LUMNU-689720 format. One record per atom (N, C-alpha, C): residue in three letters; x, y, z. Coordinates in steps of 0.2 Angstrom, whole numbers, plus 5000, padded with zeros to 4 digits. Atoms other than C-alpha are relative to their C-alpha. Example, Ala and Ser with C-alpha at 12.3 -4.5 7.8 and 13.67 -1.06 7.14 Angstrom:
% LUMNU-689720
ALA500449945000;ALA506249785039;ALA500450065000;SER499649944999;SER506849955036;SER499650055003;
This chain:
% LUMNU-689720
MET499949955005;MET504454944977;MET500050075003;SER500149944997;SER504355084989;SER500650054998;ASP499549955002;ASP506055154984;ASP499950024993;LEU500249975007;LEU505455164966;LEU499450055000;LYS500549955000;LYS503955264971;LYS500250065004;LYS499949944996;LYS504755384982;LYS500150074996;ILE499949945005;ILE505155494967;ILE499450044999;ILE500649975001;ILE503355524965;ILE499650025006;VAL500449994994;VAL502655504982;VAL500550025006;PRO499649984995;PRO503555604996;PRO500049955006;ILE500150044994;ILE503955515012;ILE499450025005;LYS500749994997;LYS502455505024;LYS500050065004;ASN500149944997;ASN502855645035;ASN500050074996;GLU500149945005;GLU502955765020;GLU499450004996;MET500650005004;MET501355705012;MET499550055001;ASP500549954999;ASP500255825020;ASP500150064997;SER499849945003;SER501255975015;SER500050004993;PHE500050015007;PHE501455904998;PHE499350014997;GLU500749995003;GLU499555884995;GLU499850075001;LYS500249934999;LYS499256055002;LYS500350044995;LYS499749965005;LYS500456134990;LYS499749984993;PHE500350025006;PHE499756034976;PHE499350034999;ARG500749985000;ARG497956084980;ARG500050084999;GLU500049935000;GLU498456264982;GLU500250034993;SER499749985006;SER499256264965;SER499549994994;VAL500450015005;VAL497756214955;VAL499450055001;SER500649954999;SER496156324951;SER499549975003;SER500650034996;SER494556304961;SER499649974995;ASP500550035005;ASP493656254945;ASP500349934997;VAL499750065002;VAL494856104943;VAL499849955005;ALA500150054995;ALA494255944950;ALA500649965002;VAL499450034997;VAL495555874962;VAL499849935004;VAL500150064997;VAL495555694967;VAL500150005008;ASP499950004993;ASP495455654986;ASP500749995002;LYS499450014998;LYS497155584986;LYS500550004994;ILE499550005006;ILE498755604975;ILE500149944997;MET499950065004;MET498855474962;MET500849975001;HIS499450034999;HIS500355354965;HIS500349974994;TYR499850045006;TYR501455294951;TYR500749975002;ASN499350035000;ASN503055184950;ASN500450054996;LEU499549965004;LEU504555284945;LEU500249974993;VAL499950045006;VAL504955154932;VAL499449974997;LYS500550045003;LYS503655104920;LYS500249944996;ALA499850075003;ALA503954924915;ALA499649955002;SER500450064999;SER503054764914;SER500449945003;ASN499550054999;ASN504554654917;ASN500150005008;ARG499950004992;ARG504454604936;ARG500749995002;ARG499450024998;ARG506154534936;ARG500550065000;TYR499649935001;TYR506854704930;TYR499950045006;LEU500249964994;LEU505854794943;LEU500349985007;GLU499750024993;GLU506454684957;GLU500750015000;GLU499349995000;GLU508254704951;GLU500150085002;LEU499949934999;LEU508054894952;LEU499950015008;LYS500250004992;LYS507254874970;LYS500649985004;ASN499450034997;ASN508754774975;ASN500650045000;ARG499449955001;ARG509954904969;ARG499850075001;GLY500249934998;GLY509055054976;GLY500550045002;HIS499449964998;HIS510655114984;HIS500350034995;GLU499749975006;GLU511255154967;GLU499650054996;MET500549965003;MET509755254962;MET500050075002;LYS500149934997;LYS510055414972;LYS500150054994;PRO499949955006;PRO510755504956;PRO499450014996;VAL500649995004;VAL509255464947;VAL499450035003;TYR500549974996;TYR508055514961;TYR500150085000;ASP499949925000;ASP508955684962;ASP499950034994;ALA500249975006;ALA508855714944;ALA499350014998;VAL500750005001;VAL507055674942;VAL499750055005;ASN500349954995;ASN506655774958;ASN500150074998;ILE499949935002;ILE507455924951;ILE499550024994;MET500549995005;MET506355914936;MET499350015003;GLN500650004997;GLN504855884947;GLN499950065004;ASP500049944996;ASP505256034957;ASP500050074996;THR500049955004;THR505256144942;THR499350034999;GLU500649975000;GLU503856274942;GLU499950024993;TRP500249985007;TRP502856304926;TRP499550055000;VAL500649965001;VAL501656434920;VAL499850004993;ILE500349995007;ILE500556464905;ILE500350064996;ASN499849945004;ASN501356574891;ASN499450044998;LYS500649975002;LYS499956694890;LYS500050034993;PRO500049985007;PRO500456784874;PRO499849954995;ILE500150065005;ILE500556614865;ILE499349985001;TYR500750024999;TYR498856564873;TYR499550044996;GLU500549965003;GLU497956714867;GLU500150004992;VAL500050015007;VAL498656694849;VAL499749934998;ILE500350075002;ILE498156504848;ILE499350015001;LEU500749994999;LEU496456554855;LEU499750034995;LYS500349965005;LYS496156684842;LYS500049954993;LEU500050045006;LEU496756564828;LEU499549945000;ILE500650055000;ILE495556424834;ILE499350034999;GLN500649975000;GLN494156544836;GLN499850024992;THR500149985007;THR494356594817;THR500249944996;ASP499950065004;ASP494756414812;ASP500650014995;SER499449985005;SER496456474805;SER500549945001;SER499550065000;SER497856344800;SER500750035001;LEU499349984998;LEU499256464805;LEU500249975006;GLY499750044995;GLY500456384816;GLY500049935000;LYS500150075001;LYS500056224808;LYS499549975004;LEU500550034996;LEU498556204819;LEU499549964995;PRO500550045004;PRO497256074813;PRO499450044999;THR500749975001;THR495656154805;THR499549955000;ASN500650045000;ASN493956094805;ASN500049944995;PRO499950055005;PRO494055924797;PRO499449994995;GLN500650005005;GLN492255944789;GLN500150044994;GLU499849955005;GLU493056074778;GLU500449964994;ILE499650045005;ILE494055934769;ILE499549984995;GLU500550015005;GLU492955924753;GLU500149934997;LEU500050065004;LEU492455764745;LEU500150014993;PRO499949995007;PRO492955734727;PRO499350024996;VAL500649985004;VAL491755804714;VAL499749934997;LYS500350065003;LYS490555664708;LYS500050014992;PRO500150005008;PRO490755624689;PRO499350004998;VAL500749995002;VAL489255664679;VAL499749934998;ASP500350075002;ASP489055474674;ASP500149955006;ILE499950054994;ILE489255404692;ILE499449955001;GLU500650044999;GLU487455334691;GLU499949954995;THR500150055005;THR487655244675;THR500749964998;ASN499350035002;ASN489555204674;ASN500349975007;LYS499850034994;LYS490055074687;LYS500750025002;GLU499349984999;GLU491955114685;GLU500150075003;SER500049934998;SER491655294688;SER499850005008;LEU500250004993;LEU490755254704;LEU500549975005;VAL499550034996;VAL492055134710;VAL500650055001;GLN499449964999;GLN493455264707;GLN499850065005;TRP500249944995;TRP492455404716;TRP500049985007;LYS500050024993;LYS492155294731;LYS500749995003;ARG499350014997;ARG494055254732;ARG500350075002;GLN499849944998;GLN494455434732;GLN499750035006;ALA500449974994;ALA493055484744;ALA500349965006;SER499750044994;SER493755344756;SER500650035003;LEU499349974997;LEU495455434757;LEU499850065003;VAL500249944997;VAL494555594761;VAL499749995007;TYR500350014994;TYR493555514775;TYR500649985005;LYS499550014996;LYS495155444782;LYS500450065002;ASP499749944999;ASP495955614781;ASP499650045005;ARG500549974996;ARG494455684790;ARG500149975007;ALA500050034994;ALA494555554804;ALA500750025004;LYS499349994997;LYS496455584807;LYS500050085002;SER500049934999;SER496155774806;SER499650025006;LYS500449994994;LYS494755764819;LYS500349995006;SER499650014994;SER495855684832;SER500450065002;LYS499649944999;LYS497055824830;LYS499650065002;TYR500549944999;TYR495655954829;TYR499850005008;ILE500350004993;ILE494955894846;ILE500650015005;GLN499550004996;GLN496655874854;GLN500250075002;VAL499749934999;VAL497256054852;VAL499550045004;ARG500549964996;ARG495556114859;ARG500049975008;GLN500050034993;GLN495755994874;GLN500650035004;ILE499449974997;ILE497556064877;ILE499950075002;LEU500249934998;LEU496956244876;LEU499650005006;GLU500450004994;GLU495656204889;GLU500449995006;GLU499550014994;GLU496956134901;GLU500450065001;ALA499649934999;ALA497956294898;ALA499650055003;ARG500449944997;ARG496456404902;ARG499949985007;LEU500150014993;LEU496156314918;LEU500650015005;LEU499449994996;LEU497956344923;LEU500350074999;LEU499849935001;LEU498056524918;LEU500150045007;ASN500049964994;ASN498656644932;ASN500249965006;ARG499750044994;ARG499456504943;ARG500649964997;SER499550045002;SER500956394943;SER499949935001;PHE500150075000;PHE501056204942;PHE500649964999;PHE499450055001;PHE502256054942;PHE499849944996;TYR500150065004;TYR502455904932;TYR500349945004;PRO499650064997;PRO502755724939;PRO500349964994;TYR499650035005;TYR503955624929;TYR500049925001;GLN499950074999;GLN504155434925;GLN500549984995;LEU499550035004;LEU505555334917;LEU499849944997;ASP500150075003;ASP505455194904;ASP500649965002;PHE499450044998;PHE506555044905;PHE500650024997;ARG499449975002;ARG507855134895;ARG500350065003;SER499849944996;SER507955274908;SER499850064996;ARG500249935003;ARG507155404896;ARG499450025005;ILE500549974995;ILE506155524907;ILE499450044996;TYR500649975003;TYR504355574902;TYR499650045005;PRO500549974995;PRO503155694910;PRO499349955000;LYS500550045000;LYS501655594916;LYS499450024996;PRO500649985003;PRO500255704909;PRO500149994992;ALA499950025007;ALA499855654891;ALA499850064995;MET500349955004;MET499055814884;MET500550075000;LEU499649945000;LEU499755984889;LEU500749985004;SER499450034997;SER501555934891;SER500750034996;PRO499449975003;PRO503356004888;PRO500349954995;GLN499850045005;GLN503655854877;GLN499549984995;GLY500650015005;GLY502055864867;GLY500150044993;ALA500049975007;ALA501655944850;ALA500250075001;ASP499749935000;ASP502356114845;ASP499550055004;TYR500549964997;TYR500756204851;TYR500049995007;SER500150024993;SER500756114868;SER500750035003;ARG499349984997;ARG502656154871;ARG500050085000;ALA500049935000;ALA502356334866;ALA499650035005;LEU500449984995;LEU501056354879;LEU500350015007;LEU499750014993;LEU502256324893;LEU500650045000;LYS499449974998;LYS503656424901;LYS500249995007;PHE499850014993;PHE504656414917;PHE499850065003;LYS500349944996;LYS503956524931;LYS500650055001;TYR499549964998;TYR505656584935;TYR500650004995;GLY499550005005;GLY506656634920;GLY500650045003;LYS499449974998;LYS508456704921;LYS500250054994;GLN499849955005;GLN509056864912;GLN500649974997;MET499450025004;MET510356824898;MET500550065002;LYS499549954998;LYS511856914906;LYS500749984997;GLU499350025003;GLU513356804899;GLU500050024993;ASN499949975007;ASN514156864883;ASN499749954994;ASN500250055005;ASN513656704874;ASN499349985001;SER500750024998;SER511856694881;SER499650014993;PHE500449985006;PHE511056784866;PHE500249954994;ASP499850045005;ASP512056674854;ASP499749935000;ASP500350074998;ASP511456514862;ASP499250014998;PHE500749995001;PHE509656584861;PHE499950014993;ALA500149995007;ALA509856634843;ALA500149944996;ILE499950075003;ILE510556464838;ILE499449965001;ALA500650054999;ALA509056374846;ALA499550034996;GLY500649975004;GLY507856494837;GLY500149984992;ALA499850025007;ALA508756454820;ALA499849934999;GLY500250075000;GLY508456274824;GLY499349984999;LEU500750005000;LEU506656294827;LEU499750024993;TYR500249975006;TYR506456394811;TYR500149944994;GLY499950065004;GLY507256254801;GLY500350014993;GLU499849995006;GLU507856344786;GLU500849994999;VAL499250005000;VAL509756344791;VAL500249955006;ASP499850044994;ASP509656214805;ASP500549944999;LYS499550055002;LYS510856094796;LYS500750044999;GLU499449965002;GLU512156234793;GLU500450015007;ASP499549994995;ASP513656274804;ASP499850055005;ILE500249964995;ILE513456364820;ILE500050084998;GLN499949935002;GLN514156534814;GLN499550024995;THR500549995005;THR512956524799;THR499350015003;ARG500649994996;ARG511456504810;ARG500050065004;LEU500049944996;LEU511956644821;LEU500050064996;ASP500049945004;ASP512256764807;ASP499350014997;TRP500750005003;TRP510556714799;TRP499550035005;VAL500549974995;VAL509656764815;VAL500150075001;LYS499949934999;LYS510556924817;LYS499850054994;ASP500249965006;ASP510256984799;ASP499250015000;ARG500750005001;ARG508356954802;ARG499750025007;LEU500249984993;LEU508257014820;LEU499450045001;ASP500649965000;ASP507057154817;ASP499449974997;THR500550045002;THR505957044807;THR499749965005;PHE500250044995;PHE505856924820;PHE499650035006;ILE500349964995;ILE505457054833;ILE499350024998;GLY500649985003;GLY504057114822;GLY499549945000;TYR500550064999;TYR503256934822;TYR499850005007;ALA500250004993;ALA503256944841;ALA499550055002;LYS500449944998;LYS502457114842;LYS499349994997;GLU500750015003;GLU501057074830;GLU499949944996;PRO500050065003;PRO500956894827;PRO499449984995;LEU500650015004;LEU499156904819;LEU500050044994;ASN499949965006;ASN499757034806;ASN500649984996;ASN499350025003;ASN501556984803;ASN500049925000;THR500250085000;THR501156794799;THR500649964997;ASP499550045004;ASP502756744790;ASP500449955005;TRP499850054995;TRP503256654807;TRP499749934998;ASP500450075002;ASP502056514800;ASP500549964996;LYS499650045005;LYS503456464788;LYS500549965004;ALA499650044995;ALA504456394803;ALA499849935000;ASP500150074998;ASP504656204806;ASP499650005006;LYS500350004994;LYS504056234823;LYS499750075002;PRO500249925000;PRO503056404821;PRO499850035007;LEU500249974993;LEU502356424839;LEU500550005005;CYS499450004995;CYS503856374849;CYS500550054997;TYR499649955003;TYR504856484837;TYR499850075002;
């Protein structure tokens, strides 16, 4: 399986420099394991399938090249978005569709005859059980967003890379499960490429605007020109959102508010 692993694990004479580069890219307060963890390129339990891939390794070079391009992409934390999310969490705000404290989901009011009327008690317990389920679901999301923000805090002021893995359908996924470019809206919004490129081509702004319209959602099913005109007509408003996101909060109406 060495061919399948080489996408994640560089060849031996490059390992020392790879590990040094990795260690230099993380904060001193991040615990780093003694050795880089090794993963198979393809995540699959079917041994016959993996053996077939191994035997056809000579055909895998385009796959290796594509995934290595992704793994060689440098990322940084989007500081303005980090600061906005941090403030929203500190105030337990639901802006940006962030999960709020699940304990604030109130139980239904107990009926006045709950102690004497068995039917009232049964109905109240049924309603209360739904609230408890909502609390449990919300608690998981509530904890997750805080864990992701903590990961972002540890990576502030430095760049980092993502290892990737394929499933048996050849879909590519970043290995980390929390702060990820394929995660929730708030997770993706916290990330940006370290080396951006200035929009110089004539159609660059149009592409950018159309993507923004898709994230907002109001006109994402309309034709391209309609989406483009919709953004241009509201450009000053959108710039206002970016300048003062905690005061101009209508951006929260977007389908993907933080990425938007």
